[in-house]
N, C-alpha and C positions, 0 to 999 in steps of 0.2 A: 430499400435500395431499388432504383429504377434503371431500366436500360434506355440509353439515349441514342439509339441507332437511327441513322438517316434512312436506311433501307427497312422495308417492312416484311420482306420475305427472302428466302434462299431458294436456290435451284439445286435439287439433288441430281447430280449427273448420272448416277446409277451405275449399272454394270455394262451397258452397251448402248450405242446410239443407233444401231441398225434395227429397223422395224421387225424384220423377220426373226432376228436373234431375240428381240424383246418378246415376241409372241411365244417362242419356244421357252424362254426363261419364265414367262408367266405361267405356262402349263406346268413346268417343272416345280416352281415354288408353290403353286397352288396345291399340287399333289403332296409336296413335303408338308405344307401347313395342315392339310386335311389329315395326313397320317399322324402329325404331331397332336392334333386335337383328339383324334380317335384313340391313339395309343395312351395318352395321359388320362383322358376321360375314362377309358377302360380300367386303368389302374385304380383310379379314384373309386369307381363303382365296385370293382372286385374286392378291394381292401375294406370298403365300407360294408359290403354285403356279407362277407365271410367272417364268421366269428373266430375262426382259427387264426386269422391274421391280425387280430386285435392285440398286438404286442408292440413294444416300443419301436422295433426295427421297421415295421410296416406303417406305424404312425408317422415316422419321419419320412418314409418313402411316399406316403400320401401327400405330405407337405411339399416334397420335391416335385411331384407331378403337378400340383397346383402352381408352383413357381415356374415350372417349364411352360405351362400354358400362358402365364403372365409374360414371361420373358420373350417368348416368341410373338405373342399378340401385340407387344409394344411396337414392333418394327415391320413384321411381315405384311399385315394388311396395307400399310402405306407403300411398301415395296411393290405389292401387286397392283395397287392403284396407279403408281407412277409408270409401271411397265405398259399400261394401257393408255396412259394419258400423254398428250403432246406437251402440256404444261406441267412440268415436274416440280412444282413449287411447294414450299412449306413455309408458313409464317415464322417469324423469329420466335414468337411466343410458343408456337407449336413445336418448333425445333428444340427449344430449351425444355419444354415439358417432356419430350421424348428422351432427351438426355437424362432428365431426372428419373423417370420410371425405368429406363434401361439400367441406370446406375443402381437404383434401389433393388430391382429384381435380381440383377447379377450379384450385388453385394449380399443379399439375403441368401442366395444359393450358395455363395462361398461360405457363409457362416453355417448354413445347414449341413453342408458336406463335412465341415469340421465336427459338428455335433454328431453326425452319423459315424464318423471315425471313432469318436469317444464311445458311442453306443456299441460298436463292434469290439472295442477293447474290453469293455466291461463284460460283454457276452462271452468272450473267449477267456478272459482272466478269471472271472468269478461266475461261472454259469449257474451255480446253485443260488447265488444271491442276486442274479440279474434282475428278476422281477421286483425285488425290494429296492435295489439301488436305482434302477431306472423306473421309478414310480411315475404315475400320471402327473403329479404335481411338478416333478422335476422336468419331465418331457415338455409339458406346456410352458414352463418357465424358459427352457432353452429355445423353444420355437419363438416365443414372444421376444426374447432377447435378440435372436437373429434378425427378426423383422425390425425391431427398434433400432439396433445398431446400424443396420444397412440404410434405413430411412434417414437417420440422423446424419450419417456420412453423406448421403445423396443431397440432403438439404443444405449442409454446409457448402458443398461444392457448387450447388446451383445458385445459392445466395451470392457467392463470390463471383460466379460467372455472369450474374445479372449486371455487374459493373462494366462488362465488356461492351464496347461500342462497335457497331458495324456500319461502315460508311459507303463503300463502293463495291467491293468484291462480293459477289453473290453465289458463285458456283462452288458447291461442296462436292468434291470428287469422291463420292461415297454413295451408298444406297440408303443410308440412314444418318441421323444426327448423333454423332459421338463427340464428346468434348474436345479431344485432340484435333478433330477435323475442323473445328471452329476457330482455332487459334490463328491459322494463316489468314483468315478473313477479317480479323479484328484490326481496327485502326487505333486501338488503345493498348496500354501496357497489359500484357497477359501474365506478368510475373506472379501476381498474387494467386490467380486461378491455377496456373501451372504448379505453383508450390503446394496449394491445397490438394490438387489432384495427386501430386507425387507423394505427399505425406499420407493421404488416405490409401494410396496403392501400397505403400510400404507397410503401414500399420494394419490395414484391413486385409488386403488380398495376400500379401507376402506373410503377414502374421498368421492368417488362417492356414496358409500352405505349410508353414513351419509346424503348427500345431498338429496338422494331419500327418506330416512326416514323422514327428516324434511319437504320435499315436501308433503308427505302423511299425516303428522301431520296437516299441513295447509289445505290440501284437506279434511281431516276428520272433522276438525273444521268448515269448510265452509259447508260441507254436513249436519252436525248436526244443522246448523243454518237455513236450509231450512225448512219451516213450513209444507209443504205437504209431505205425505208419498210417493206419486207418484214421486214427484220431487227428493226426496232423493234417491229413487230406481233408477231413470233414471241417476242421477249424478254419483252414485256409479258404475253403469253398464258400464259407459264410460271409467273407469280406471281399471276394473276387469281383462281384458286381460293383460294389462301392468303389473299389480301387480303379476299375475300368472307367467309371463315371468321372472320378477325380482326374484321371489322365486326360480324358477328352476335354473337360471343362478348363482345367488349368493349363494344359498343353497349348490349346488354341488361344486361350486368353493371354498367356504370357507372350506367345509369338506375335499376337496382334499389338499389344501395348508396349512391348519392348522395341518394336520396329520404329524407325523414323516415320513421321506422318507424311506420306508422299502421294497417296492415292494410287499406288501401284496395284497391279493385278494380284500379286502375292498378298498384299495387305488386305484386299477385298476378300480373297479366299479365306484367310484366317478369320476375318470378321464373320463371314458366312458360316464357318465351322462353329464359331463361338456362339453366335446369336440364333442361327437358323437350324443347323444340322444337329447339334448336341441335344436340344430339347426333343427332337424326333427320335434320337437314338436311345435316350435314357429308358423309355418303356421297354424297348427291345432288350437292352442290357439286363434289366431287372426281371423280365419275364422269361426270356429264353434260357438264362443261366440259373433260374431259381425253381426248384422242384415244387416248393410249396405254392408259389404263384401259379404255376401251370396246373397243379391239382385244384386250386381254388377256382381258376377259370373254367375247368371242366365241370366242377360242381355247380357253378353258376349257370353255365350253358345247359346242363341237364335239367335244372329247375325251371329255366326260362322256356326251354323247348321240349 
């Protein structure tokens, strides 16, 4: 399938047309991106370095940190470039490539959060059998399945989107390329692409969200069955970081994609939360709320310094 567009590039209108505001936004997003890189690389190093963290929960957390690096790096470098450039253009092919990788990394994170919910359920439901149930083979299989399903989903959507033609309109009222933002610019029928996007959203993202929801229903029922208050508190603390990450990821994602595509300020804010802010916050969520992570960081710093 080939794209038969007359135009060869789009113009990303971004967040502001004012040069002074753009300069301030550049500094802000550069700091956010550097914090995202440092935070997630720190988690990758600490979990890889400390043998105490070589258990399924931290194996999945390491995958999440790598995904957050990918998810943020798909869009933020181009956002920073456009904030400094007068020509805020992106080729049609480059835009569709960004759509693909944004879709793939976001879809993988959705699957991985579901896997992590199941991991927390097993840990709380059957703590004595946790290591046997969540063995290395199963963990690797779940991670590869997450990547495979997300990339297949992204591939289907992008192959259908390649049939879209773009004739005259070039201005994308957004800071990055997302599939819903391209529909108003197409001079061909978008029904097939919209249907594929709707189906994948229902099956993939809403499907994963329902699996997470039912996992937490089971987790809650298990915690309430624990007789001691201390035991209930300890059990709940093991999944509080994951639950916070789920709320940030799905809350901003649902608000972004359930809103009509209008290029409004509110829509851009939800996209920023989903694409830029959440990958920065996840390392803080998992390190500040986790005693084992904080202890591992101290051990690593003592050995390094």
